Z-matrix of the N, CA and C atoms (Angstrom, degrees):
N
C 1 1.359
C 2 1.555 1 113.33
N 3 1.355 2 116.28 1 132.45
C 4 1.495 3 119.36 2 -174.37
C 5 1.540 4 108.41 3 -89.64
N 6 1.299 5 112.18 4 142.21
C 7 1.535 6 121.86 5 178.91
C 8 1.590 7 109.33 6 -67.63
N 9 1.263 8 121.03 7 126.10
C 10 1.419 9 120.45 8 170.82
C 11 1.524 10 109.76 9 -111.21
N 12 1.341 11 117.86 10 116.07
C 13 1.502 12 119.14 11 -173.74
C 14 1.445 13 112.06 12 -66.33
N 15 1.340 14 116.68 13 149.84
C 16 1.454 15 125.40 14 178.83
C 17 1.562 16 108.25 15 -126.66
N 18 1.288 17 118.36 16 154.47
C 19 1.390 18 122.88 17 175.51
C 20 1.525 19 112.37 18 -59.39
N 21 1.267 20 114.53 19 133.57
C 22 1.526 21 122.34 20 -176.72
C 23 1.552 22 111.27 21 79.26
N 24 1.344 23 118.40 22 13.13
C 25 1.503 24 117.17 23 160.40
C 26 1.523 25 112.78 24 -86.02
N 27 1.270 26 114.45 25 144.38
C 28 1.437 27 121.83 26 175.32
C 29 1.538 28 108.17 27 -94.36
N 30 1.290 29 116.64 28 120.03
C 31 1.513 30 119.66 29 -176.01
C 32 1.528 31 111.73 30 -124.42
N 33 1.279 32 116.56 31 154.37
C 34 1.509 33 127.28 32 165.62
C 35 1.511 34 108.41 33 -109.20
N 36 1.319 35 115.45 34 133.45
C 37 1.482 36 121.31 35 -177.65
C 38 1.581 37 103.04 36 -113.07
N 39 1.382 38 116.18 37 138.14
C 40 1.421 39 119.45 38 -177.36
C 41 1.581 40 112.47 39 -58.87
N 42 1.317 41 116.66 40 -16.70
C 43 1.485 42 120.19 41 178.53
C 44 1.536 43 109.98 42 -77.51
N 45 1.302 44 121.99 43 9.25
C 46 1.499 45 122.76 44 177.08
C 47 1.460 46 110.13 45 85.03
N 48 1.295 47 121.69 46 20.56
C 49 1.517 48 125.41 47 177.67
C 50 1.526 49 108.12 48 -111.11
N 51 1.268 50 117.77 49 133.50
C 52 1.399 51 123.72 50 174.24
C 53 1.557 52 111.30 51 -138.84
N 54 1.298 53 115.96 52 147.59
C 55 1.473 54 120.45 53 -179.62
C 56 1.500 55 113.88 54 160.42
N 57 1.350 56 115.30 55 -174.94
C 58 1.433 57 115.98 56 -174.48
C 59 1.532 58 110.71 57 -86.62
N 60 1.367 59 115.64 58 144.73
C 61 1.452 60 116.09 59 173.46
C 62 1.457 61 108.63 60 -70.94
N 63 1.327 62 119.64 61 120.96
C 64 1.484 63 123.90 62 -173.70
C 65 1.496 64 112.99 63 -96.90
N 66 1.389 65 116.83 64 -29.63
C 67 1.453 66 120.47 65 -179.98
C 68 1.466 67 106.90 66 -153.42
N 69 1.405 68 114.62 67 146.12
C 70 1.382 69 121.31 68 178.39
C 71 1.503 70 113.00 69 -135.26
N 72 1.348 71 117.94 70 137.77
C 73 1.439 72 123.47 71 179.92
C 74 1.507 73 102.42 72 -144.48
N 75 1.310 74 115.91 73 168.09
C 76 1.514 75 117.34 74 178.29
C 77 1.598 76 113.50 75 -69.69
N 78 1.312 77 113.81 76 -15.04
C 79 1.473 78 120.25 77 -179.00
C 80 1.504 79 111.99 78 -94.57
N 81 1.359 80 123.05 79 -26.04
C 82 1.319 81 126.09 80 179.07
C 83 1.502 82 115.07 81 -173.68
N 84 1.395 83 116.90 82 168.74
C 85 1.452 84 119.30 83 168.67
C 86 1.495 85 107.75 84 -123.30
N 87 1.326 86 118.35 85 165.79
C 88 1.344 87 121.06 86 173.08
C 89 1.551 88 109.96 87 -119.79
N 90 1.310 89 117.80 88 138.84
C 91 1.473 90 118.57 89 -178.11
C 92 1.502 91 107.09 90 -111.94
N 93 1.366 92 120.35 91 132.40
C 94 1.473 93 124.51 92 -174.73
C 95 1.539 94 103.99 93 -84.40
N 96 1.337 95 113.31 94 101.81
C 97 1.486 96 120.21 95 -179.37
C 98 1.466 97 113.85 96 -83.10
N 99 1.346 98 120.12 97 -31.58
C 100 1.444 99 123.38 98 -179.56
C 101 1.473 100 112.83 99 -157.40
N 102 1.309 101 117.35 100 145.76
C 103 1.444 102 125.93 101 -178.57
C 104 1.495 103 109.38 102 -133.00
N 105 1.263 104 120.02 103 133.47
C 106 1.460 105 121.74 104 173.88
C 107 1.580 106 112.36 105 -147.75
N 108 1.230 107 116.21 106 148.01
C 109 1.472 108 116.92 107 -177.45
C 110 1.521 109 115.09 108 -66.78
N 111 1.261 110 120.01 109 141.31
C 112 1.472 111 124.50 110 177.56
C 113 1.517 112 109.73 111 -62.97
N 114 1.353 113 117.41 112 148.78
C 115 1.456 114 119.70 113 172.84
C 116 1.575 115 106.18 114 -77.71
N 117 1.316 116 116.38 115 169.50
C 118 1.526 117 121.91 116 -175.15
C 119 1.570 118 111.19 117 -56.06
N 120 1.325 119 114.67 118 -41.14
C 121 1.530 120 112.24 119 -173.72
C 122 1.478 121 110.73 120 -73.81
N 123 1.333 122 124.02 121 -36.42
C 124 1.409 123 126.54 122 176.07
C 125 1.575 124 110.93 123 -68.88
N 126 1.309 125 116.84 124 -33.08
C 127 1.437 126 119.89 125 -179.61
C 128 1.507 127 110.02 126 -71.13
N 129 1.403 128 116.10 127 -34.50
C 130 1.493 129 119.54 128 179.73
C 131 1.546 130 108.31 129 -71.74
N 132 1.300 131 120.73 130 -30.87
C 133 1.483 132 125.46 131 -174.91
C 134 1.567 133 107.27 132 -76.99
N 135 1.301 134 117.61 133 -31.79
C 136 1.457 135 122.51 134 -175.45
C 137 1.552 136 111.49 135 -147.12
N 138 1.352 137 114.79 136 74.00
C 139 1.499 138 120.13 137 -174.02
C 140 1.478 139 115.32 138 -73.46
N 141 1.383 140 121.22 139 -1.80
C 142 1.443 141 117.88 140 177.72
C 143 1.489 142 115.24 141 -79.38
N 144 1.359 143 117.93 142 -15.90
C 145 1.483 144 122.85 143 -178.96
C 146 1.568 145 100.75 144 -124.52
N 147 1.400 146 112.92 145 124.37
C 148 1.517 147 118.39 146 178.21
C 149 1.516 148 112.88 147 -88.17
N 150 1.332 149 118.04 148 -15.73
C 151 1.410 150 119.47 149 -174.68
C 152 1.575 151 113.89 150 -127.43
N 153 1.238 152 114.34 151 156.86
C 154 1.447 153 120.25 152 172.40
C 155 1.507 154 107.52 153 -103.10
N 156 1.341 155 114.74 154 138.82
C 157 1.412 156 121.49 155 -176.47
C 158 1.557 157 113.35 156 -123.73
N 159 1.273 158 115.74 157 135.96
C 160 1.489 159 120.51 158 172.37
C 161 1.539 160 108.95 159 -103.53
N 162 1.285 161 115.46 160 113.94
C 163 1.505 162 124.34 161 -171.76
C 164 1.487 163 106.06 162 -112.74
N 165 1.341 164 117.31 163 133.72
C 166 1.422 165 129.30 164 176.33
C 167 1.504 166 110.42 165 -103.43
N 168 1.406 167 117.17 166 129.34
C 169 1.445 168 116.53 167 178.30
C 170 1.491 169 112.75 168 -88.30
N 171 1.352 170 116.75 169 141.51
C 172 1.457 171 122.17 170 179.97
C 173 1.515 172 105.37 171 -134.66
N 174 1.428 173 115.83 172 125.25
C 175 1.415 174 122.70 173 -175.25
C 176 1.524 175 105.51 174 -93.40
N 177 1.409 176 112.00 175 158.72
C 178 1.501 177 118.38 176 -176.86
C 179 1.494 178 114.87 177 -52.69
N 180 1.324 179 118.99 178 -40.12
C 181 1.391 180 122.13 179 179.51
C 182 1.557 181 115.67 180 -60.56
N 183 1.399 182 110.20 181 -16.46
C 184 1.513 183 116.61 182 -177.42
C 185 1.570 184 110.28 183 -104.05
N 186 1.360 185 117.20 184 -1.01
C 187 1.483 186 118.25 185 -178.86
C 188 1.496 187 111.34 186 -65.90
N 189 1.336 188 120.82 187 -23.97
C 190 1.440 189 123.11 188 178.93
C 191 1.601 190 108.29 189 -66.90
N 192 1.296 191 120.33 190 -14.99
C 193 1.401 192 124.89 191 -179.84
C 194 1.550 193 112.86 192 -87.47
N 195 1.320 194 113.17 193 -8.43
C 196 1.557 195 120.75 194 -179.21
C 197 1.495 196 112.04 195 -84.89
N 198 1.275 197 114.37 196 140.07
C 199 1.490 198 121.97 197 170.92
C 200 1.477 199 109.42 198 -110.22
N 201 1.320 200 121.21 199 124.53
C 202 1.375 201 125.88 200 177.39
C 203 1.541 202 108.55 201 -75.02
N 204 1.389 203 116.14 202 131.59
C 205 1.479 204 122.39 203 178.75
C 206 1.561 205 109.76 204 -107.27
N 207 1.234 206 118.15 205 -58.06
C 208 1.535 207 123.97 206 -178.29
C 209 1.517 208 109.15 207 -163.76
N 210 1.293 209 112.92 208 174.74
C 211 1.436 210 121.71 209 175.91
C 212 1.497 211 113.83 210 -128.09
N 213 1.288 212 121.17 211 157.03
C 214 1.477 213 125.46 212 171.24
C 215 1.471 214 106.83 213 -123.43
N 216 1.335 215 115.69 214 159.25
C 217 1.527 216 121.31 215 -178.62
C 218 1.532 217 110.13 216 -73.78
N 219 1.388 218 112.81 217 -37.40
C 220 1.447 219 118.04 218 -174.58
C 221 1.521 220 111.63 219 -155.00
N 222 1.316 221 120.63 220 154.74
C 223 1.446 222 124.89 221 172.08
C 224 1.553 223 110.62 222 -54.44
N 225 1.295 224 116.42 223 -30.93
C 226 1.503 225 120.68 224 -175.58
C 227 1.605 226 108.68 225 -71.79
N 228 1.261 227 119.01 226 -23.11
C 229 1.410 228 120.45 227 177.35
C 230 1.568 229 116.08 228 -54.76
N 231 1.389 230 113.85 229 -39.42
C 232 1.391 231 118.31 230 176.10
C 233 1.577 232 112.07 231 -70.88
N 234 1.320 233 118.84 232 -39.10
C 235 1.417 234 120.00 233 179.96
C 236 1.521 235 109.44 234 -64.78
N 237 1.295 236 124.43 235 -34.10
C 238 1.374 237 123.94 236 -177.90
C 239 1.541 238 109.79 237 -65.20
N 240 1.402 239 111.96 238 -46.76
C 241 1.461 240 118.50 239 175.63
C 242 1.559 241 112.11 240 -53.38
N 243 1.424 242 112.72 241 -47.88
C 244 1.398 243 115.94 242 -178.98
C 245 1.575 244 114.37 243 -62.47
N 246 1.247 245 116.26 244 -36.36
C 247 1.455 246 118.75 245 176.32
C 248 1.489 247 113.62 246 -73.18
N 249 1.286 248 123.81 247 -25.39
C 250 1.432 249 129.99 248 176.63
C 251 1.526 250 110.29 249 -68.57
N 252 1.418 251 114.25 250 -31.29
C 253 1.460 252 116.01 251 -176.82
C 254 1.544 253 110.51 252 -106.40
N 255 1.367 254 111.91 253 7.84
C 256 1.482 255 118.18 254 176.12
C 257 1.531 256 114.24 255 61.58
N 258 1.309 257 114.74 256 55.53
C 259 1.448 258 122.76 257 -179.61
C 260 1.526 259 109.79 258 -65.72
């Protein structure tokens, strides 16, 4: 059976990329490779998103190169842990 990635799965890709599956469609998924807080200027321009994300596109024919690591219930699960340790 072939692994089919789901949103909130943590995956490793043979290309040296690892991260959370951020979006899934029948045509591709995106893997959240990097997250960083916006600087003050960018936050003022678009306050609805507090972070900048670098997403990598992975097409269905490449899903066989993904290794499933773990899942989380929600994207907010990571934020709660971060707040608990005062990131």
